[in-house]
ZASERO-959161 format. One record per residue: residue number from 1; residue in three letters; x, y, z of N, C-alpha, C in turn. Coordinates in pm, 1 decimal, m for minus. Example, Ala and Ser with C-alpha at 12.3 -4.5 7.8 and 13.67 -1.06 7.14 Angstrom:
// residues 2
1,Ala,1319.0,m569.0,780.0,1230.0,m450.0,780.0,1320.0,m330.0,780.0
2,Ser,1285.0,m225.0,708.0,1367.0,m106.0,714.0,1290.0,3.0,787.0
This chain:
// residues 146
1,Met,82.3,m120.2,0.0,0.0,0.0,0.0,85.9,125.5,0.0
2,Lys,197.4,122.9,78.6,285.1,239.6,81.9,348.1,262.4,m55.1
3,Thr,381.6,155.6,m126.1,440.8,167.7,m258.3,342.6,232.0,m355.2
4,Phe,215.0,194.1,m345.5,112.6,251.2,m432.1,97.6,401.1,m405.0
5,Lys,96.5,440.0,m277.3,84.7,582.5,m243.3,204.8,660.7,m294.5
6,Leu,324.5,604.2,m281.1,444.7,669.6,m328.7,440.7,685.8,m480.2
7,Ala,395.5,581.5,m550.5,385.3,588.7,m696.0,284.7,695.4,m738.6
8,Cys,172.9,704.0,m667.5,72.7,806.5,m698.7,128.5,946.6,m675.4
9,Leu,200.8,965.1,m565.7,259.8,1096.1,m537.4,364.4,1133.9,m642.5
10,Leu,446.7,1037.9,m683.9,545.3,1065.1,m788.5,478.3,1100.5,m920.2
11,Phe,371.9,1028.6,m954.8,299.1,1057.2,m1078.0,236.0,1195.7,m1071.9
12,Leu,176.4,1230.7,m960.2,114.7,1361.9,m944.6,220.3,1472.3,m954.8
13,Gly,335.5,1450.9,m891.7,444.3,1547.7,m900.4,493.2,1565.5,m1043.0
14,Leu,501.4,1455.4,m1116.6,543.9,1459.9,m1255.8,444.0,1537.8,m1341.0
15,Val,315.8,1514.0,m1319.8,212.8,1583.7,m1396.4,215.5,1733.1,m1366.2
16,Val,222.5,1769.2,m1237.9,223.7,1910.7,m1200.6,348.7,1979.8,m1253.3
17,Ser,465.1,1918.0,m1237.9,588.4,1981.4,m1284.0,591.6,1992.2,m1435.0
18,Ser,537.2,1895.0,m1506.8,537.9,1903.2,m1652.2,446.9,2015.2,m1700.4
19,Gln,335.6,2039.6,m1631.3,247.1,2147.8,m1671.2,313.2,2282.4,m1647.0
20,Val,385.8,2296.2,m1538.5,452.5,2422.0,m1509.6,572.6,2440.9,m1600.9
21,Thr,650.2,2337.4,m1620.9,773.1,2346.7,m1698.1,746.9,2372.8,m1845.5
22,Phe,644.5,2312.5,m1901.6,624.1,2321.7,m2044.0,515.4,2420.8,m2083.2
23,Ala,487.2,2517.4,m1995.1,392.3,2621.5,m2030.2,455.6,2710.4,m2135.8
24,Asp,382.4,2736.9,m2243.7,440.1,2821.5,m2347.1,405.8,2968.0,m2322.0
25,Glu,463.2,3055.3,m2403.7,450.7,3199.2,m2384.1,306.4,3246.1,m2396.3
26,Thr,228.5,3188.9,m2489.1,90.6,3233.9,m2507.9,5.1,3198.7,m2387.7
27,Ser,28.2,3083.2,m2325.6,m52.3,3047.0,m2208.7,m16.8,3135.2,m2089.1
28,Ile,108.9,3176.2,m2077.3,147.7,3266.3,m1968.9,86.4,3403.2,m1991.5
29,Asp,89.8,3451.5,m2116.5,28.1,3581.0,m2147.5,m121.9,3578.9,m2119.9
30,Ser,m188.3,3469.6,m2159.0,m333.4,3462.8,m2135.7,m364.2,3453.9,m1986.2
31,Leu,m278.1,3387.0,m1909.0,m296.9,3380.7,m1764.3,m280.3,3518.9,m1700.9
32,Val,m179.4,3592.5,m1743.5,m158.1,3728.5,m1691.5,m275.4,3817.6,m1730.3
33,Asp,m324.7,3805.1,m1853.7,m440.1,3884.0,m1896.6,m564.4,3850.7,m1814.5
34,Leu,m584.0,3722.5,m1784.3,m698.4,3681.4,m1703.0,m688.2,3738.2,m1561.4
35,Leu,m568.4,3734.0,m1502.5,m549.9,3791.2,m1368.8,m574.5,3941.2,m1368.1
36,Thr,m540.2,4007.5,m1476.5,m565.8,4151.1,m1487.7,m715.1,4178.2,m1498.8
37,Gln,m785.9,4099.2,m1579.7,m930.8,4116.2,m1595.6,m1005.5,4091.8,m1464.9
38,Lys,m959.4,3994.9,m1387.4,m1024.6,3963.7,m1259.7,m990.5,4065.1,m1151.1
39,Gly,m893.2,4152.4,m1178.2,m854.9,4252.4,m1079.3,m757.0,4200.4,m976.2
40,Thr,m699.5,4083.2,m999.2,m602.8,4026.5,m905.5,m471.2,4103.2,m910.9
41,Ile,m429.7,4140.8,m1030.6,m310.0,4223.1,m1045.6,m344.3,4346.2,m1129.4
42,Thr,m265.9,4449.7,m1115.7,m289.5,4571.8,m1191.7,m230.3,4560.0,m1331.2
43,Lys,m272.1,4649.9,m1419.4,m218.3,4649.2,m1555.6,m69.2,4680.9,m1554.4
44,Glu,m26.8,4766.5,m1462.2,115.3,4800.8,m1452.5,197.4,4678.2,m1410.5
45,Asp,144.4,4601.6,m1312.6,213.9,4480.0,m1269.1,221.8,4377.6,m1382.4
46,Ala,112.9,4366.2,m1459.0,111.3,4272.0,m1570.7,213.5,4312.7,m1676.3
47,Ala,219.7,4440.8,m1708.0,315.3,4488.6,m1807.0,458.1,4468.6,m1758.2
48,Ser,480.5,4493.1,m1629.6,613.3,4474.2,m1571.5,654.4,4327.4,m1577.4
49,Phe,561.9,4238.3,m1543.8,590.8,4094.8,m1547.4,623.4,4049.1,m1689.2
50,Lys,543.2,4095.0,m1787.4,567.6,4056.2,m1926.4,702.4,4109.0,m1974.8
51,Ala,738.9,4231.3,m1932.5,868.8,4287.8,m1972.7,983.6,4208.3,m1911.1
52,Glu,971.0,4169.6,m1782.8,1074.6,4089.0,m1717.8,1088.4,3953.1,m1784.7
53,Leu,975.9,3892.5,m1820.7,978.3,3762.3,m1887.9,1044.8,3772.9,m2024.9
54,Ala,1014.0,3878.6,m2099.0,1076.7,3898.4,m2230.3,1226.7,3921.2,m2216.4
55,Ala,1267.8,3998.0,m2114.9,1410.7,4022.6,m2092.7,1482.7,3892.7,m2056.5
56,Lys,1417.5,3808.4,m1975.3,1477.7,3680.6,m1937.8,1493.9,3590.1,m2059.6
57,Lys,1393.4,3587.2,m2146.8,1402.3,3504.6,m2267.3,1513.4,3555.2,m2359.3
58,Asp,1527.9,3687.8,m2370.6,1635.6,3743.5,m2452.9,1772.1,3705.7,m2396.2
59,Lys,1785.5,3708.8,m2264.1,1912.2,3673.4,m2200.9,1943.8,3526.0,m2224.4
60,Glu,1842.7,3438.9,m2217.6,1864.7,3296.2,m2242.7,1910.2,3272.9,m2386.6
61,Lys,1857.5,3349.3,m2481.2,1896.4,3332.8,m2620.9,2041.1,3373.3,m2643.5
62,Gln,2093.8,3464.7,m2563.2,2231.1,3509.6,m2579.0,2331.1,3400.7,m2540.4
63,Asn,2291.1,3301.3,m2462.6,2381.4,3195.1,m2419.5,2401.5,3087.5,m2526.2
64,Phe,2333.1,3098.9,m2638.7,2340.7,2996.0,m2742.1,2429.3,3039.5,m2857.5
65,Met,2495.5,2942.7,m2917.8,2564.0,2960.8,m3045.1,2489.6,2873.2,m3144.6
66,Val,2498.4,2907.4,m3270.8,2433.5,2826.3,m3373.2,2542.7,2759.5,m3455.7
67,Phe,2536.1,2627.6,m3463.7,2632.7,2549.4,m3539.7,2553.9,2452.8,m3626.5
68,Ala,2574.9,2460.3,m3755.8,2504.9,2374.5,m3852.3,2353.6,2385.6,m3837.2
69,Gly,2306.0,2505.9,m3808.7,2163.1,2530.3,m3797.7,2100.1,2487.8,m3666.4
70,Arg,2178.6,2438.3,m3571.7,2126.5,2393.1,m3442.4,2188.5,2477.1,m3331.6
71,Gln,2114.5,2495.1,m3223.1,2165.7,2571.9,m3108.9,2261.8,2487.0,m3027.0
72,Val,2375.3,2546.6,m2991.5,2476.6,2479.4,m2910.8,2508.5,2570.2,m2793.0
73,Thr,2511.8,2514.9,m2673.1,2547.1,2590.5,m2553.9,2686.2,2547.5,m2509.7
74,Ile,2774.8,2645.2,m2495.1,2909.4,2618.0,m2446.9,2926.6,2693.9,m2316.1
75,Thr,2951.0,2619.7,m2208.6,2971.4,2681.0,m2078.1,3095.0,2618.4,m2013.7
76,Gly,3135.7,2676.0,m1905.6,3248.8,2620.9,m1834.4,3276.4,2700.4,m1707.9
77,Tyr,3363.9,2648.2,m1628.2,3406.2,2717.7,m1507.8,3538.9,2662.0,m1462.3
78,Asn,3605.1,2737.5,m1378.0,3726.8,2685.3,m1316.9,3734.3,2732.5,m1173.1
79,Gln,3806.1,2656.5,m1094.2,3828.9,2688.7,m953.8,3978.9,2696.5,m931.4
80,Val,4018.8,2807.9,m871.8,4159.8,2829.4,m844.4,4181.3,2810.3,m694.4
81,Leu,4288.8,2742.7,m659.6,4321.4,2715.6,m520.0,4447.2,2794.3,m483.1
82,Tyr,4441.4,2867.9,m374.8,4556.2,2943.8,m326.0,4603.4,2879.7,m196.1
83,Lys,4731.2,2848.9,m188.9,4788.4,2790.3,m68.4,4889.0,2888.2,m9.6
84,Gln,4868.0,2919.7,115.5,4960.4,3008.1,186.4,5035.8,2925.6,289.0
85,Asp,5165.1,2925.1,277.3,5248.8,2848.1,367.7,5328.6,2945.9,453.1
86,Glu,5309.1,2940.1,582.7,5372.3,3036.5,672.1,5506.0,2989.7,728.6
87,Thr,5553.2,2875.6,683.8,5684.3,2830.7,731.3,5793.3,2913.1,663.5
88,Ala,5906.2,2923.6,728.9,6015.8,3006.1,677.5,6066.7,2953.0,544.3
89,Gly,6079.2,3041.7,446.4,6131.8,3005.2,315.8,6031.8,2940.5,222.5
90,Ala,5910.3,2916.9,267.3,5809.3,2853.0,182.4,5750.2,2954.6,85.8
91,Ile,5705.7,2907.1,m26.9,5648.3,2993.8,m130.3,5497.7,2968.0,m137.0
92,Asp,5419.7,3077.1,m134.4,5275.4,3065.5,m153.6,5249.6,3027.8,m299.2
93,Ser,5140.0,2958.5,m324.4,5117.0,2913.3,m461.7,4969.2,2914.7,m499.3
94,Phe,4946.4,2921.7,m629.1,4813.7,2906.9,m688.1,4814.2,2778.0,m769.5
95,Ser,4701.3,2711.6,m773.6,4686.8,2597.3,m862.9,4543.4,2594.8,m914.7
96,Ile,4525.4,2530.4,m1027.8,4391.1,2518.7,m1085.8,4331.8,2387.7,m1037.0
97,Arg,4228.7,2400.3,m955.1,4164.3,2282.2,m897.4,4071.5,2216.0,m998.3
98,Arg,3992.4,2296.9,m1066.6,3900.4,2245.9,m1169.1,3901.4,2341.4,m1287.8
99,Ala,3897.6,2287.0,m1406.6,3883.2,2364.4,m1530.0,3790.5,2284.4,m1620.1
100,Arg,3662.8,2317.6,m1616.1,3561.5,2237.1,m1684.2,3506.5,2309.7,m1806.9
101,Leu,3477.1,2232.3,m1907.9,3414.7,2280.1,m2030.5,3296.6,2189.3,m2060.2
102,Glu,3181.6,2249.9,m2088.1,3061.9,2172.5,m2119.7,3003.6,2221.4,m2251.3
103,Ile,2971.8,2128.2,m2338.4,2908.8,2157.3,m2466.9,2782.9,2072.5,m2474.4
104,Lys,2669.3,2138.5,m2497.7,2544.7,2062.2,m2509.5,2453.8,2127.8,m2611.7
105,Gly,2365.7,2047.3,m2666.2,2273.1,2098.2,m2765.6,2180.1,1989.4,m2814.2
106,Asp,2104.9,2023.8,m2917.3,2008.6,1931.9,m2977.8,2054.8,1896.6,m3118.4
107,Ile,2047.7,1768.7,m3151.4,2076.0,1725.0,m3287.7,1948.1,1736.7,m3369.8
108,Thr,1839.3,1686.3,m3313.3,1705.2,1701.7,m3370.3,1613.1,1739.0,m3254.9
109,Lys,1483.6,1744.0,m3281.4,1389.6,1773.7,m3173.0,1386.3,1662.8,m3069.2
110,Gln,1418.3,1541.0,m3109.6,1414.4,1428.0,m3017.6,1551.0,1395.5,m2956.5
111,Phe,1660.4,1419.3,m3027.4,1793.0,1381.2,m2979.8,1869.5,1502.7,m2927.5
112,Glu,1931.7,1485.9,m2810.6,2017.7,1590.4,m2755.0,2145.9,1526.2,m2705.2
113,Tyr,2248.6,1607.8,m2686.7,2377.2,1557.6,m2640.7,2432.9,1649.5,m2533.3
114,Asp,2525.8,1596.4,m2456.2,2592.9,1672.0,m2350.3,2732.8,1614.1,m2334.5
115,Phe,2832.7,1700.2,m2337.6,2971.2,1659.2,m2322.4,3037.2,1751.4,m2221.3
116,Gln,3103.5,1694.1,m2120.8,3173.3,1774.2,m2020.6,3309.1,1711.0,m1993.6
117,Ala,3413.7,1796.2,m1993.9,3549.6,1748.4,m1969.9,3616.5,1838.7,m1867.0
118,Asp,3714.9,1781.8,m1796.9,3793.0,1855.4,m1697.8,3937.7,1860.0,m1746.7
119,Phe,3992.6,1980.7,m1754.3,4127.7,2001.0,m1806.5,4226.3,2042.8,m1698.4
120,Ser,4198.0,2015.0,m1571.8,4281.7,2066.5,m1463.9,4407.2,1982.7,m1438.4
121,Gly,4408.7,1858.9,m1469.7,4523.7,1772.8,m1440.4,4624.0,1771.9,m1554.3
122,Ala,4711.4,1674.0,m1550.5,4812.4,1658.6,m1655.3,4747.8,1621.3,m1788.6
123,Ser,4634.1,1554.4,m1781.7,4561.8,1519.7,m1904.3,4413.1,1547.0,m1884.1
124,Ala,4342.7,1565.9,m1992.1,4198.6,1593.4,m1986.3,4123.3,1465.9,m1950.2
125,Lys,4016.0,1483.3,m1872.3,3930.3,1370.8,m1834.1,3788.2,1400.0,m1880.8
126,Val,3724.8,1302.1,m1942.6,3585.8,1315.1,m1982.6,3498.7,1282.7,m1861.5
127,Leu,3414.3,1377.1,m1821.0,3325.8,1355.4,m1707.9,3187.8,1307.3,m1753.3
128,Asp,3132.1,1375.3,m1852.2,3001.8,1338.0,m1906.8,3012.1,1330.4,m2057.8
129,Ser,2955.0,1227.4,m2112.5,2943.2,1213.6,m2256.8,2817.1,1132.5,m2280.4
130,Leu,2710.0,1200.5,m2316.4,2582.0,1130.5,m2323.5,2496.9,1178.0,m2439.2
131,Met,2405.9,1091.6,m2476.9,2302.7,1119.5,m2576.6,2169.5,1089.0,m2510.7
132,Ala,2070.0,1169.6,m2542.6,1937.4,1147.5,m2486.5,1833.7,1150.6,m2598.2
133,Tyr,1732.3,1066.6,m2582.7,1619.8,1062.4,m2675.8,1494.3,1099.3,m2598.3
134,Lys,1428.1,1204.5,m2643.6,1305.3,1250.1,m2578.5,1188.0,1170.7,m2634.2
135,Leu,1132.4,1084.5,m2549.9,1017.1,1005.1,m2592.1,892.3,1092.2,m2599.1
136,Asn,877.3,1182.8,m2503.6,770.6,1282.7,m2500.4,819.8,1396.1,m2410.2
137,Pro,742.5,1501.8,m2388.9,793.0,1615.4,m2310.4,833.8,1582.1,m2166.7
138,Val,786.7,1472.6,m2110.1,820.3,1441.1,m1970.8,900.6,1312.4,m1954.0
139,Leu,934.4,1245.2,m2063.2,1006.1,1119.2,m2053.9,1123.8,1119.3,m2151.7
140,Lys,1242.9,1091.2,m2097.0,1365.0,1096.5,m2177.4,1451.8,975.5,m2145.1
141,Leu,1508.4,913.7,m2246.3,1598.9,800.8,m2231.7,1741.7,852.8,m2253.9
142,Thr,1830.0,833.8,m2155.5,1966.0,886.4,m2160.7,2066.1,772.5,m2157.3
143,Leu,2163.2,776.7,m2248.8,2268.2,675.4,m2255.5,2403.0,745.2,m2263.1
144,Gly,2502.5,685.5,m2197.3,2636.9,740.2,m2205.2,2707.3,732.7,m2070.1
145,Gln,2814.3,810.1,m2059.3,2889.8,818.4,m1934.7,2851.5,945.8,m1862.5
146,Phe,2798.2,931.9,m1741.4,2762.5,1048.7,m1661.6,2758.4,1013.5,m1516.8
């Protein structure tokens, strides 16, 4: 019985999150318009919200590169480590703890890829190398090293 309740809760969570996650721009605009008509929010608040949403979407588009007609996201980060040694004659030092590069994108509407490598050591190490197939908006099959 506990397993059945847990499965129901997971299914409900999946349904609710998929509805929130995959809401498109027109449904958000119509929701804001409805809240304005009902008097829940003011027209100024609605306009401000729509402007913030448009600015956020523009910022997200700036993070993409286009390669062979498909969007590719290239990100990365590094962590620098500073060691201070207070013993006589010791030299303080910097070292690169992590130097990561991630490349991800879509091959088609159903297939996506993700590649992440770490370049901090003597040789590069592959951390993630995967392909995913989207069966539907809430179900994805992922294969690879991750």
